Chimera marker file (.cmm) of the C-alpha trace (Angstrom):
<marker_set name="trace">
<marker id="1" x="158.414" y="49.152" z="66.447" r="1" g="1" b="0" radius="0.5"/>
<marker id="2" x="157.404" y="52.349" z="64.651" r="1" g="1" b="0" radius="0.5"/>
<marker id="3" x="158.370" y="53.386" z="61.175" r="1" g="1" b="0" radius="0.5"/>
<marker id="4" x="161.989" y="54.598" z="60.868" r="1" g="1" b="0" radius="0.5"/>
<marker id="5" x="161.143" y="58.256" z="61.484" r="1" g="1" b="0" radius="0.5"/>
<marker id="6" x="159.240" y="57.361" z="64.640" r="1" g="1" b="0" radius="0.5"/>
<marker id="7" x="155.792" y="57.521" z="63.046" r="1" g="1" b="0" radius="0.5"/>
<marker id="8" x="153.128" y="55.558" z="64.868" r="1" g="1" b="0" radius="0.5"/>
<marker id="9" x="151.600" y="52.524" z="63.215" r="1" g="1" b="0" radius="0.5"/>
<marker id="10" x="147.953" y="52.043" z="64.186" r="1" g="1" b="0" radius="0.5"/>
<marker id="11" x="145.761" y="49.102" z="63.253" r="1" g="1" b="0" radius="0.5"/>
<marker id="12" x="142.079" y="50.042" z="62.872" r="1" g="1" b="0" radius="0.5"/>
<marker id="13" x="139.532" y="47.217" z="62.716" r="1" g="1" b="0" radius="0.5"/>
<marker id="14" x="135.994" y="46.153" z="63.543" r="1" g="1" b="0" radius="0.5"/>
<marker id="15" x="136.083" y="42.695" z="65.124" r="1" g="1" b="0" radius="0.5"/>
<marker id="16" x="133.206" y="40.427" z="66.148" r="1" g="1" b="0" radius="0.5"/>
<marker id="17" x="133.264" y="38.457" z="69.412" r="1" g="1" b="0" radius="0.5"/>
<marker id="18" x="134.426" y="35.365" z="67.511" r="1" g="1" b="0" radius="0.5"/>
<marker id="19" x="137.261" y="37.258" z="65.765" r="1" g="1" b="0" radius="0.5"/>
<marker id="20" x="135.450" y="37.547" z="62.425" r="1" g="1" b="0" radius="0.5"/>
<marker id="21" x="136.187" y="40.663" z="60.376" r="1" g="1" b="0" radius="0.5"/>
<marker id="22" x="134.790" y="39.498" z="57.045" r="1" g="1" b="0" radius="0.5"/>
<marker id="23" x="132.684" y="37.015" z="55.120" r="1" g="1" b="0" radius="0.5"/>
<marker id="24" x="132.861" y="36.449" z="51.378" r="1" g="1" b="0" radius="0.5"/>
<marker id="25" x="134.974" y="39.618" z="50.862" r="1" g="1" b="0" radius="0.5"/>
<marker id="26" x="132.441" y="41.766" z="52.714" r="1" g="1" b="0" radius="0.5"/>
<marker id="27" x="131.792" y="42.948" z="56.258" r="1" g="1" b="0" radius="0.5"/>
<marker id="28" x="129.028" y="40.839" z="57.879" r="1" g="1" b="0" radius="0.5"/>
<marker id="29" x="127.418" y="43.842" z="59.623" r="1" g="1" b="0" radius="0.5"/>
<marker id="30" x="126.495" y="47.368" z="58.646" r="1" g="1" b="0" radius="0.5"/>
<marker id="31" x="127.032" y="49.870" z="61.452" r="1" g="1" b="0" radius="0.5"/>
<marker id="32" x="127.146" y="53.366" z="59.979" r="1" g="1" b="0" radius="0.5"/>
<marker id="33" x="128.597" y="54.886" z="63.159" r="1" g="1" b="0" radius="0.5"/>
<marker id="34" x="131.530" y="52.445" z="62.957" r="1" g="1" b="0" radius="0.5"/>
<marker id="35" x="132.150" y="53.385" z="59.318" r="1" g="1" b="0" radius="0.5"/>
<marker id="36" x="132.151" y="57.039" z="60.420" r="1" g="1" b="0" radius="0.5"/>
<marker id="37" x="134.603" y="56.175" z="63.208" r="1" g="1" b="0" radius="0.5"/>
<marker id="38" x="136.927" y="54.463" z="60.689" r="1" g="1" b="0" radius="0.5"/>
<marker id="39" x="136.771" y="57.520" z="58.452" r="1" g="1" b="0" radius="0.5"/>
<marker id="40" x="137.444" y="59.955" z="61.315" r="1" g="1" b="0" radius="0.5"/>
<marker id="41" x="140.323" y="57.827" z="62.630" r="1" g="1" b="0" radius="0.5"/>
<marker id="42" x="142.091" y="57.340" z="59.291" r="1" g="1" b="0" radius="0.5"/>
<marker id="43" x="141.361" y="60.705" z="57.623" r="1" g="1" b="0" radius="0.5"/>
<marker id="44" x="144.508" y="62.666" z="56.834" r="1" g="1" b="0" radius="0.5"/>
<marker id="45" x="146.820" y="59.704" z="57.373" r="1" g="1" b="0" radius="0.5"/>
<marker id="46" x="148.514" y="57.096" z="55.201" r="1" g="1" b="0" radius="0.5"/>
<marker id="47" x="146.240" y="54.050" z="54.964" r="1" g="1" b="0" radius="0.5"/>
<marker id="48" x="147.618" y="50.582" z="54.178" r="1" g="1" b="0" radius="0.5"/>
<marker id="49" x="145.075" y="48.147" z="52.733" r="1" g="1" b="0" radius="0.5"/>
<marker id="50" x="145.321" y="44.725" z="51.164" r="1" g="1" b="0" radius="0.5"/>
<marker id="51" x="144.394" y="44.377" z="47.521" r="1" g="1" b="0" radius="0.5"/>
<marker id="52" x="141.127" y="42.523" z="48.234" r="1" g="1" b="0" radius="0.5"/>
<marker id="53" x="140.069" y="45.111" z="50.808" r="1" g="1" b="0" radius="0.5"/>
<marker id="54" x="140.920" y="47.971" z="48.443" r="1" g="1" b="0" radius="0.5"/>
<marker id="55" x="139.062" y="46.347" z="45.546" r="1" g="1" b="0" radius="0.5"/>
<marker id="56" x="136.085" y="45.672" z="47.830" r="1" g="1" b="0" radius="0.5"/>
<marker id="57" x="135.911" y="49.399" z="48.586" r="1" g="1" b="0" radius="0.5"/>
<marker id="58" x="136.208" y="50.053" z="44.851" r="1" g="1" b="0" radius="0.5"/>
<marker id="59" x="138.173" y="53.318" z="44.956" r="1" g="1" b="0" radius="0.5"/>
<marker id="60" x="140.809" y="55.166" z="46.948" r="1" g="1" b="0" radius="0.5"/>
<marker id="61" x="139.243" y="56.624" z="50.077" r="1" g="1" b="0" radius="0.5"/>
<marker id="62" x="139.265" y="60.441" z="49.951" r="1" g="1" b="0" radius="0.5"/>
<marker id="63" x="141.455" y="62.403" z="52.331" r="1" g="1" b="0" radius="0.5"/>
<marker id="64" x="143.955" y="59.583" z="52.792" r="1" g="1" b="0" radius="0.5"/>
<marker id="65" x="147.018" y="58.461" z="50.927" r="1" g="1" b="0" radius="0.5"/>
<marker id="66" x="146.428" y="54.771" z="50.231" r="1" g="1" b="0" radius="0.5"/>
<marker id="67" x="149.074" y="52.076" z="49.887" r="1" g="1" b="0" radius="0.5"/>
<marker id="68" x="147.760" y="48.780" z="48.532" r="1" g="1" b="0" radius="0.5"/>
<marker id="69" x="149.677" y="45.727" z="49.691" r="1" g="1" b="0" radius="0.5"/>
<marker id="70" x="149.717" y="42.867" z="47.188" r="1" g="1" b="0" radius="0.5"/>
<marker id="71" x="151.911" y="39.916" z="46.218" r="1" g="1" b="0" radius="0.5"/>
<marker id="72" x="151.118" y="40.519" z="42.548" r="1" g="1" b="0" radius="0.5"/>
<marker id="73" x="154.197" y="42.249" z="41.060" r="1" g="1" b="0" radius="0.5"/>
<marker id="74" x="152.198" y="43.598" z="38.097" r="1" g="1" b="0" radius="0.5"/>
<marker id="75" x="149.329" y="45.068" z="40.141" r="1" g="1" b="0" radius="0.5"/>
<marker id="76" x="148.440" y="48.702" z="39.561" r="1" g="1" b="0" radius="0.5"/>
<marker id="77" x="145.433" y="50.760" z="40.543" r="1" g="1" b="0" radius="0.5"/>
<marker id="78" x="144.584" y="54.369" z="39.903" r="1" g="1" b="0" radius="0.5"/>
<marker id="79" x="145.112" y="56.798" z="42.765" r="1" g="1" b="0" radius="0.5"/>
<marker id="80" x="147.058" y="54.490" z="45.081" r="1" g="1" b="0" radius="0.5"/>
<marker id="81" x="150.635" y="53.517" z="45.803" r="1" g="1" b="0" radius="0.5"/>
<marker id="82" x="151.526" y="49.802" z="45.649" r="1" g="1" b="0" radius="0.5"/>
<marker id="83" x="153.820" y="47.760" z="47.905" r="1" g="1" b="0" radius="0.5"/>
<marker id="84" x="154.655" y="44.053" z="47.911" r="1" g="1" b="0" radius="0.5"/>
<marker id="85" x="155.557" y="43.486" z="51.571" r="1" g="1" b="0" radius="0.5"/>
<marker id="86" x="154.651" y="45.095" z="54.862" r="1" g="1" b="0" radius="0.5"/>
<marker id="87" x="158.187" y="46.430" z="55.273" r="1" g="1" b="0" radius="0.5"/>
<marker id="88" x="158.036" y="47.974" z="51.801" r="1" g="1" b="0" radius="0.5"/>
<marker id="89" x="154.638" y="49.502" z="52.647" r="1" g="1" b="0" radius="0.5"/>
<marker id="90" x="155.979" y="50.992" z="55.904" r="1" g="1" b="0" radius="0.5"/>
<marker id="91" x="159.087" y="52.359" z="54.172" r="1" g="1" b="0" radius="0.5"/>
<marker id="92" x="156.889" y="53.898" z="51.459" r="1" g="1" b="0" radius="0.5"/>
<marker id="93" x="154.601" y="55.355" z="54.137" r="1" g="1" b="0" radius="0.5"/>
<marker id="94" x="157.607" y="56.854" z="55.888" r="1" g="1" b="0" radius="0.5"/>
<marker id="95" x="158.748" y="58.453" z="52.620" r="1" g="1" b="0" radius="0.5"/>
<marker id="96" x="155.249" y="59.847" z="52.053" r="1" g="1" b="0" radius="0.5"/>
<marker id="97" x="155.161" y="61.247" z="55.599" r="1" g="1" b="0" radius="0.5"/>
<marker id="98" x="158.698" y="62.610" z="55.673" r="1" g="1" b="0" radius="0.5"/>
<marker id="99" x="157.784" y="66.281" z="55.153" r="1" g="1" b="0" radius="0.5"/>
<marker id="100" x="154.339" y="66.050" z="56.749" r="1" g="1" b="0" radius="0.5"/>
<marker id="101" x="153.223" y="67.152" z="60.231" r="1" g="1" b="0" radius="0.5"/>
<marker id="102" x="154.417" y="64.814" z="62.976" r="1" g="1" b="0" radius="0.5"/>
<marker id="103" x="150.850" y="63.829" z="63.922" r="1" g="1" b="0" radius="0.5"/>
<marker id="104" x="150.256" y="62.049" z="60.604" r="1" g="1" b="0" radius="0.5"/>
<marker id="105" x="150.359" y="58.305" z="61.125" r="1" g="1" b="0" radius="0.5"/>
<marker id="106" x="150.399" y="55.024" z="59.277" r="1" g="1" b="0" radius="0.5"/>
<marker id="107" x="146.985" y="53.371" z="59.585" r="1" g="1" b="0" radius="0.5"/>
<marker id="108" x="146.499" y="49.684" z="58.821" r="1" g="1" b="0" radius="0.5"/>
<marker id="109" x="142.986" y="49.019" z="57.534" r="1" g="1" b="0" radius="0.5"/>
<marker id="110" x="142.964" y="45.317" z="56.656" r="1" g="1" b="0" radius="0.5"/>
<marker id="111" x="142.340" y="42.666" z="55.584" r="1" g="1" b="0" radius="0.5"/>
<marker id="112" x="143.435" y="39.711" z="57.676" r="1" g="1" b="0" radius="0.5"/>
<marker id="113" x="146.803" y="39.090" z="55.986" r="1" g="1" b="0" radius="0.5"/>
<marker id="114" x="147.724" y="42.763" z="56.229" r="1" g="1" b="0" radius="0.5"/>
<marker id="115" x="146.724" y="42.933" z="59.899" r="1" g="1" b="0" radius="0.5"/>
<marker id="116" x="148.770" y="39.806" z="60.641" r="1" g="1" b="0" radius="0.5"/>
<marker id="117" x="151.815" y="41.139" z="58.779" r="1" g="1" b="0" radius="0.5"/>
<marker id="118" x="151.550" y="44.574" z="60.417" r="1" g="1" b="0" radius="0.5"/>
<marker id="119" x="150.926" y="43.409" z="63.989" r="1" g="1" b="0" radius="0.5"/>
<marker id="120" x="154.646" y="43.137" z="64.908" r="1" g="1" b="0" radius="0.5"/>
<marker id="121" x="155.137" y="46.749" z="63.755" r="1" g="1" b="0" radius="0.5"/>
<marker id="122" x="152.021" y="48.222" z="65.352" r="1" g="1" b="0" radius="0.5"/>
<marker id="123" x="152.209" y="50.698" z="68.223" r="1" g="1" b="0" radius="0.5"/>
<marker id="124" x="148.450" y="50.914" z="68.695" r="1" g="1" b="0" radius="0.5"/>
<marker id="125" x="145.251" y="49.056" z="67.869" r="1" g="1" b="0" radius="0.5"/>
<marker id="126" x="141.878" y="50.772" z="67.645" r="1" g="1" b="0" radius="0.5"/>
<marker id="127" x="139.348" y="47.963" z="67.661" r="1" g="1" b="0" radius="0.5"/>
<marker id="128" x="135.606" y="48.317" z="67.342" r="1" g="1" b="0" radius="0.5"/>
<marker id="129" x="134.257" y="45.363" z="69.298" r="1" g="1" b="0" radius="0.5"/>
<marker id="130" x="131.108" y="44.139" z="67.557" r="1" g="1" b="0" radius="0.5"/>
<marker id="131" x="128.796" y="42.229" z="69.960" r="1" g="1" b="0" radius="0.5"/>
<marker id="132" x="127.879" y="39.381" z="67.624" r="1" g="1" b="0" radius="0.5"/>
<marker id="133" x="129.408" y="36.141" z="66.349" r="1" g="1" b="0" radius="0.5"/>
<marker id="134" x="128.608" y="35.958" z="62.632" r="1" g="1" b="0" radius="0.5"/>
<marker id="135" x="129.840" y="33.263" z="60.305" r="1" g="1" b="0" radius="0.5"/>
<marker id="136" x="132.879" y="34.462" z="58.413" r="1" g="1" b="0" radius="0.5"/>
<marker id="137" x="135.975" y="33.417" z="56.554" r="1" g="1" b="0" radius="0.5"/>
<marker id="138" x="138.264" y="36.285" z="57.567" r="1" g="1" b="0" radius="0.5"/>
<marker id="139" x="139.555" y="36.792" z="61.112" r="1" g="1" b="0" radius="0.5"/>
<marker id="140" x="141.548" y="39.408" z="62.992" r="1" g="1" b="0" radius="0.5"/>
<marker id="141" x="144.884" y="38.006" z="64.161" r="1" g="1" b="0" radius="0.5"/>
<marker id="142" x="145.215" y="36.789" z="67.717" r="1" g="1" b="0" radius="0.5"/>
<marker id="143" x="147.413" y="38.970" z="69.894" r="1" g="1" b="0" radius="0.5"/>
<marker id="144" x="148.772" y="38.543" z="73.400" r="1" g="1" b="0" radius="0.5"/>
<marker id="145" x="146.724" y="40.810" z="75.678" r="1" g="1" b="0" radius="0.5"/>
<marker id="146" x="149.704" y="40.777" z="78.065" r="1" g="1" b="0" radius="0.5"/>
<marker id="147" x="151.764" y="42.674" z="75.485" r="1" g="1" b="0" radius="0.5"/>
<marker id="148" x="149.117" y="45.380" z="75.062" r="1" g="1" b="0" radius="0.5"/>
<marker id="149" x="147.533" y="47.846" z="77.482" r="1" g="1" b="0" radius="0.5"/>
<marker id="150" x="143.898" y="48.758" z="77.093" r="1" g="1" b="0" radius="0.5"/>
<marker id="151" x="144.075" y="52.532" z="77.457" r="1" g="1" b="0" radius="0.5"/>
<marker id="152" x="140.534" y="53.565" z="76.618" r="1" g="1" b="0" radius="0.5"/>
<marker id="153" x="137.093" y="52.029" z="76.106" r="1" g="1" b="0" radius="0.5"/>
<marker id="154" x="134.212" y="53.971" z="74.576" r="1" g="1" b="0" radius="0.5"/>
<marker id="155" x="130.748" y="52.403" z="74.318" r="1" g="1" b="0" radius="0.5"/>
<marker id="156" x="128.794" y="53.412" z="71.235" r="1" g="1" b="0" radius="0.5"/>
<marker id="157" x="125.411" y="52.472" z="69.793" r="1" g="1" b="0" radius="0.5"/>
<marker id="158" x="125.824" y="48.799" z="68.815" r="1" g="1" b="0" radius="0.5"/>
<marker id="159" x="129.588" y="48.465" z="69.441" r="1" g="1" b="0" radius="0.5"/>
<marker id="160" x="132.445" y="49.536" z="71.687" r="1" g="1" b="0" radius="0.5"/>
<marker id="161" x="135.714" y="51.141" z="70.582" r="1" g="1" b="0" radius="0.5"/>
<marker id="162" x="138.785" y="49.941" z="72.466" r="1" g="1" b="0" radius="0.5"/>
<marker id="163" x="142.224" y="51.550" z="72.212" r="1" g="1" b="0" radius="0.5"/>
<marker id="164" x="145.233" y="49.305" z="72.871" r="1" g="1" b="0" radius="0.5"/>
<marker id="165" x="148.866" y="50.447" z="73.149" r="1" g="1" b="0" radius="0.5"/>
<marker id="166" x="151.819" y="48.105" z="72.893" r="1" g="1" b="0" radius="0.5"/>
<marker id="167" x="153.776" y="47.350" z="76.043" r="1" g="1" b="0" radius="0.5"/>
<marker id="168" x="157.484" y="47.289" z="75.251" r="1" g="1" b="0" radius="0.5"/>
<marker id="169" x="159.619" y="45.018" z="77.374" r="1" g="1" b="0" radius="0.5"/>
<marker id="170" x="163.225" y="45.856" z="78.183" r="1" g="1" b="0" radius="0.5"/>
<marker id="171" x="165.087" y="45.776" z="74.896" r="1" g="1" b="0" radius="0.5"/>
<marker id="172" x="162.066" y="47.014" z="72.943" r="1" g="1" b="0" radius="0.5"/>
<marker id="173" x="160.741" y="43.650" z="71.792" r="1" g="1" b="0" radius="0.5"/>
<marker id="174" x="157.752" y="44.104" z="69.513" r="1" g="1" b="0" radius="0.5"/>
<marker id="175" x="156.328" y="40.585" z="69.565" r="1" g="1" b="0" radius="0.5"/>
<marker id="176" x="152.598" y="40.474" z="68.990" r="1" g="1" b="0" radius="0.5"/>
<link id1="1" id2="2" r="1" g="1" b="0" radius="0.2"/>
<link id1="2" id2="3" r="1" g="1" b="0" radius="0.2"/>
<link id1="3" id2="4" r="1" g="1" b="0" radius="0.2"/>
<link id1="4" id2="5" r="1" g="1" b="0" radius="0.2"/>
<link id1="5" id2="6" r="1" g="1" b="0" radius="0.2"/>
<link id1="6" id2="7" r="1" g="1" b="0" radius="0.2"/>
<link id1="7" id2="8" r="1" g="1" b="0" radius="0.2"/>
<link id1="8" id2="9" r="1" g="1" b="0" radius="0.2"/>
<link id1="9" id2="10" r="1" g="1" b="0" radius="0.2"/>
<link id1="10" id2="11" r="1" g="1" b="0" radius="0.2"/>
<link id1="11" id2="12" r="1" g="1" b="0" radius="0.2"/>
<link id1="12" id2="13" r="1" g="1" b="0" radius="0.2"/>
<link id1="13" id2="14" r="1" g="1" b="0" radius="0.2"/>
<link id1="14" id2="15" r="1" g="1" b="0" radius="0.2"/>
<link id1="15" id2="16" r="1" g="1" b="0" radius="0.2"/>
<link id1="16" id2="17" r="1" g="1" b="0" radius="0.2"/>
<link id1="17" id2="18" r="1" g="1" b="0" radius="0.2"/>
<link id1="18" id2="19" r="1" g="1" b="0" radius="0.2"/>
<link id1="19" id2="20" r="1" g="1" b="0" radius="0.2"/>
<link id1="20" id2="21" r="1" g="1" b="0" radius="0.2"/>
<link id1="21" id2="22" r="1" g="1" b="0" radius="0.2"/>
<link id1="22" id2="23" r="1" g="1" b="0" radius="0.2"/>
<link id1="23" id2="24" r="1" g="1" b="0" radius="0.2"/>
<link id1="24" id2="25" r="1" g="1" b="0" radius="0.2"/>
<link id1="25" id2="26" r="1" g="1" b="0" radius="0.2"/>
<link id1="26" id2="27" r="1" g="1" b="0" radius="0.2"/>
<link id1="27" id2="28" r="1" g="1" b="0" radius="0.2"/>
<link id1="28" id2="29" r="1" g="1" b="0" radius="0.2"/>
<link id1="29" id2="30" r="1" g="1" b="0" radius="0.2"/>
<link id1="30" id2="31" r="1" g="1" b="0" radius="0.2"/>
<link id1="31" id2="32" r="1" g="1" b="0" radius="0.2"/>
<link id1="32" id2="33" r="1" g="1" b="0" radius="0.2"/>
<link id1="33" id2="34" r="1" g="1" b="0" radius="0.2"/>
<link id1="34" id2="35" r="1" g="1" b="0" radius="0.2"/>
<link id1="35" id2="36" r="1" g="1" b="0" radius="0.2"/>
<link id1="36" id2="37" r="1" g="1" b="0" radius="0.2"/>
<link id1="37" id2="38" r="1" g="1" b="0" radius="0.2"/>
<link id1="38" id2="39" r="1" g="1" b="0" radius="0.2"/>
<link id1="39" id2="40" r="1" g="1" b="0" radius="0.2"/>
<link id1="40" id2="41" r="1" g="1" b="0" radius="0.2"/>
<link id1="41" id2="42" r="1" g="1" b="0" radius="0.2"/>
<link id1="42" id2="43" r="1" g="1" b="0" radius="0.2"/>
<link id1="43" id2="44" r="1" g="1" b="0" radius="0.2"/>
<link id1="44" id2="45" r="1" g="1" b="0" radius="0.2"/>
<link id1="45" id2="46" r="1" g="1" b="0" radius="0.2"/>
<link id1="46" id2="47" r="1" g="1" b="0" radius="0.2"/>
<link id1="47" id2="48" r="1" g="1" b="0" radius="0.2"/>
<link id1="48" id2="49" r="1" g="1" b="0" radius="0.2"/>
<link id1="49" id2="50" r="1" g="1" b="0" radius="0.2"/>
<link id1="50" id2="51" r="1" g="1" b="0" radius="0.2"/>
<link id1="51" id2="52" r="1" g="1" b="0" radius="0.2"/>
<link id1="52" id2="53" r="1" g="1" b="0" radius="0.2"/>
<link id1="53" id2="54" r="1" g="1" b="0" radius="0.2"/>
<link id1="54" id2="55" r="1" g="1" b="0" radius="0.2"/>
<link id1="55" id2="56" r="1" g="1" b="0" radius="0.2"/>
<link id1="56" id2="57" r="1" g="1" b="0" radius="0.2"/>
<link id1="57" id2="58" r="1" g="1" b="0" radius="0.2"/>
<link id1="58" id2="59" r="1" g="1" b="0" radius="0.2"/>
<link id1="59" id2="60" r="1" g="1" b="0" radius="0.2"/>
<link id1="60" id2="61" r="1" g="1" b="0" radius="0.2"/>
<link id1="61" id2="62" r="1" g="1" b="0" radius="0.2"/>
<link id1="62" id2="63" r="1" g="1" b="0" radius="0.2"/>
<link id1="63" id2="64" r="1" g="1" b="0" radius="0.2"/>
<link id1="64" id2="65" r="1" g="1" b="0" radius="0.2"/>
<link id1="65" id2="66" r="1" g="1" b="0" radius="0.2"/>
<link id1="66" id2="67" r="1" g="1" b="0" radius="0.2"/>
<link id1="67" id2="68" r="1" g="1" b="0" radius="0.2"/>
<link id1="68" id2="69" r="1" g="1" b="0" radius="0.2"/>
<link id1="69" id2="70" r="1" g="1" b="0" radius="0.2"/>
<link id1="70" id2="71" r="1" g="1" b="0" radius="0.2"/>
<link id1="71" id2="72" r="1" g="1" b="0" radius="0.2"/>
<link id1="72" id2="73" r="1" g="1" b="0" radius="0.2"/>
<link id1="73" id2="74" r="1" g="1" b="0" radius="0.2"/>
<link id1="74" id2="75" r="1" g="1" b="0" radius="0.2"/>
<link id1="75" id2="76" r="1" g="1" b="0" radius="0.2"/>
<link id1="76" id2="77" r="1" g="1" b="0" radius="0.2"/>
<link id1="77" id2="78" r="1" g="1" b="0" radius="0.2"/>
<link id1="78" id2="79" r="1" g="1" b="0" radius="0.2"/>
<link id1="79" id2="80" r="1" g="1" b="0" radius="0.2"/>
<link id1="80" id2="81" r="1" g="1" b="0" radius="0.2"/>
<link id1="81" id2="82" r="1" g="1" b="0" radius="0.2"/>
<link id1="82" id2="83" r="1" g="1" b="0" radius="0.2"/>
<link id1="83" id2="84" r="1" g="1" b="0" radius="0.2"/>
<link id1="84" id2="85" r="1" g="1" b="0" radius="0.2"/>
<link id1="85" id2="86" r="1" g="1" b="0" radius="0.2"/>
<link id1="86" id2="87" r="1" g="1" b="0" radius="0.2"/>
<link id1="87" id2="88" r="1" g="1" b="0" radius="0.2"/>
<link id1="88" id2="89" r="1" g="1" b="0" radius="0.2"/>
<link id1="89" id2="90" r="1" g="1" b="0" radius="0.2"/>
<link id1="90" id2="91" r="1" g="1" b="0" radius="0.2"/>
<link id1="91" id2="92" r="1" g="1" b="0" radius="0.2"/>
<link id1="92" id2="93" r="1" g="1" b="0" radius="0.2"/>
<link id1="93" id2="94" r="1" g="1" b="0" radius="0.2"/>
<link id1="94" id2="95" r="1" g="1" b="0" radius="0.2"/>
<link id1="95" id2="96" r="1" g="1" b="0" radius="0.2"/>
<link id1="96" id2="97" r="1" g="1" b="0" radius="0.2"/>
<link id1="97" id2="98" r="1" g="1" b="0" radius="0.2"/>
<link id1="98" id2="99" r="1" g="1" b="0" radius="0.2"/>
<link id1="99" id2="100" r="1" g="1" b="0" radius="0.2"/>
<link id1="100" id2="101" r="1" g="1" b="0" radius="0.2"/>
<link id1="101" id2="102" r="1" g="1" b="0" radius="0.2"/>
<link id1="102" id2="103" r="1" g="1" b="0" radius="0.2"/>
<link id1="103" id2="104" r="1" g="1" b="0" radius="0.2"/>
<link id1="104" id2="105" r="1" g="1" b="0" radius="0.2"/>
<link id1="105" id2="106" r="1" g="1" b="0" radius="0.2"/>
<link id1="106" id2="107" r="1" g="1" b="0" radius="0.2"/>
<link id1="107" id2="108" r="1" g="1" b="0" radius="0.2"/>
<link id1="108" id2="109" r="1" g="1" b="0" radius="0.2"/>
<link id1="109" id2="110" r="1" g="1" b="0" radius="0.2"/>
<link id1="110" id2="111" r="1" g="1" b="0" radius="0.2"/>
<link id1="111" id2="112" r="1" g="1" b="0" radius="0.2"/>
<link id1="112" id2="113" r="1" g="1" b="0" radius="0.2"/>
<link id1="113" id2="114" r="1" g="1" b="0" radius="0.2"/>
<link id1="114" id2="115" r="1" g="1" b="0" radius="0.2"/>
<link id1="115" id2="116" r="1" g="1" b="0" radius="0.2"/>
<link id1="116" id2="117" r="1" g="1" b="0" radius="0.2"/>
<link id1="117" id2="118" r="1" g="1" b="0" radius="0.2"/>
<link id1="118" id2="119" r="1" g="1" b="0" radius="0.2"/>
<link id1="119" id2="120" r="1" g="1" b="0" radius="0.2"/>
<link id1="120" id2="121" r="1" g="1" b="0" radius="0.2"/>
<link id1="121" id2="122" r="1" g="1" b="0" radius="0.2"/>
<link id1="122" id2="123" r="1" g="1" b="0" radius="0.2"/>
<link id1="123" id2="124" r="1" g="1" b="0" radius="0.2"/>
<link id1="124" id2="125" r="1" g="1" b="0" radius="0.2"/>
<link id1="125" id2="126" r="1" g="1" b="0" radius="0.2"/>
<link id1="126" id2="127" r="1" g="1" b="0" radius="0.2"/>
<link id1="127" id2="128" r="1" g="1" b="0" radius="0.2"/>
<link id1="128" id2="129" r="1" g="1" b="0" radius="0.2"/>
<link id1="129" id2="130" r="1" g="1" b="0" radius="0.2"/>
<link id1="130" id2="131" r="1" g="1" b="0" radius="0.2"/>
<link id1="131" id2="132" r="1" g="1" b="0" radius="0.2"/>
<link id1="132" id2="133" r="1" g="1" b="0" radius="0.2"/>
<link id1="133" id2="134" r="1" g="1" b="0" radius="0.2"/>
<link id1="134" id2="135" r="1" g="1" b="0" radius="0.2"/>
<link id1="135" id2="136" r="1" g="1" b="0" radius="0.2"/>
<link id1="136" id2="137" r="1" g="1" b="0" radius="0.2"/>
<link id1="137" id2="138" r="1" g="1" b="0" radius="0.2"/>
<link id1="138" id2="139" r="1" g="1" b="0" radius="0.2"/>
<link id1="139" id2="140" r="1" g="1" b="0" radius="0.2"/>
<link id1="140" id2="141" r="1" g="1" b="0" radius="0.2"/>
<link id1="141" id2="142" r="1" g="1" b="0" radius="0.2"/>
<link id1="142" id2="143" r="1" g="1" b="0" radius="0.2"/>
<link id1="143" id2="144" r="1" g="1" b="0" radius="0.2"/>
<link id1="144" id2="145" r="1" g="1" b="0" radius="0.2"/>
<link id1="145" id2="146" r="1" g="1" b="0" radius="0.2"/>
<link id1="146" id2="147" r="1" g="1" b="0" radius="0.2"/>
<link id1="147" id2="148" r="1" g="1" b="0" radius="0.2"/>
<link id1="148" id2="149" r="1" g="1" b="0" radius="0.2"/>
<link id1="149" id2="150" r="1" g="1" b="0" radius="0.2"/>
<link id1="150" id2="151" r="1" g="1" b="0" radius="0.2"/>
<link id1="151" id2="152" r="1" g="1" b="0" radius="0.2"/>
<link id1="152" id2="153" r="1" g="1" b="0" radius="0.2"/>
<link id1="153" id2="154" r="1" g="1" b="0" radius="0.2"/>
<link id1="154" id2="155" r="1" g="1" b="0" radius="0.2"/>
<link id1="155" id2="156" r="1" g="1" b="0" radius="0.2"/>
<link id1="156" id2="157" r="1" g="1" b="0" radius="0.2"/>
<link id1="157" id2="158" r="1" g="1" b="0" radius="0.2"/>
<link id1="158" id2="159" r="1" g="1" b="0" radius="0.2"/>
<link id1="159" id2="160" r="1" g="1" b="0" radius="0.2"/>
<link id1="160" id2="161" r="1" g="1" b="0" radius="0.2"/>
<link id1="161" id2="162" r="1" g="1" b="0" radius="0.2"/>
<link id1="162" id2="163" r="1" g="1" b="0" radius="0.2"/>
<link id1="163" id2="164" r="1" g="1" b="0" radius="0.2"/>
<link id1="164" id2="165" r="1" g="1" b="0" radius="0.2"/>
<link id1="165" id2="166" r="1" g="1" b="0" radius="0.2"/>
<link id1="166" id2="167" r="1" g="1" b="0" radius="0.2"/>
<link id1="167" id2="168" r="1" g="1" b="0" radius="0.2"/>
<link id1="168" id2="169" r="1" g="1" b="0" radius="0.2"/>
<link id1="169" id2="170" r="1" g="1" b="0" radius="0.2"/>
<link id1="170" id2="171" r="1" g="1" b="0" radius="0.2"/>
<link id1="171" id2="172" r="1" g="1" b="0" radius="0.2"/>
<link id1="172" id2="173" r="1" g="1" b="0" radius="0.2"/>
<link id1="173" id2="174" r="1" g="1" b="0" radius="0.2"/>
<link id1="174" id2="175" r="1" g="1" b="0" radius="0.2"/>
<link id1="175" id2="176" r="1" g="1" b="0" radius="0.2"/>
</marker_set>
């Protein structure tokens, strides 16, 4: 289920073997090549982040239009757009992309609640598999591997990037 204008929705995450993506509002590993991969993948696109993730970064990421997803109706932050539901964020992203080149996408950058909310809308997942099982309090949502095709796997120094594309059943069901 893409955005109304047919834009692709791509979830970009680094996920440990045990599903952990965060611990105490931080990432429990530091892999500079993965940070560079995230930057290269999301640069030039609309990036949807949760409020905690955005505040953890501390600023809007350059070269991307950022939408912060929050339940707080009074939340504002300099240099970002704000949405209060995933559907509102995707509609806002579509408006922002309306007159842009067709290759600009909606990128979902976390955290856990945002990934879980966006999963039914996602066309693609780009997951950096981190070969460790750290303690953590934030996890990537479970998804049915049978509803996704692994289309590419690229080993890197200290992690592997895996590209998944949604498999649509007859009728276009977008269940996770």
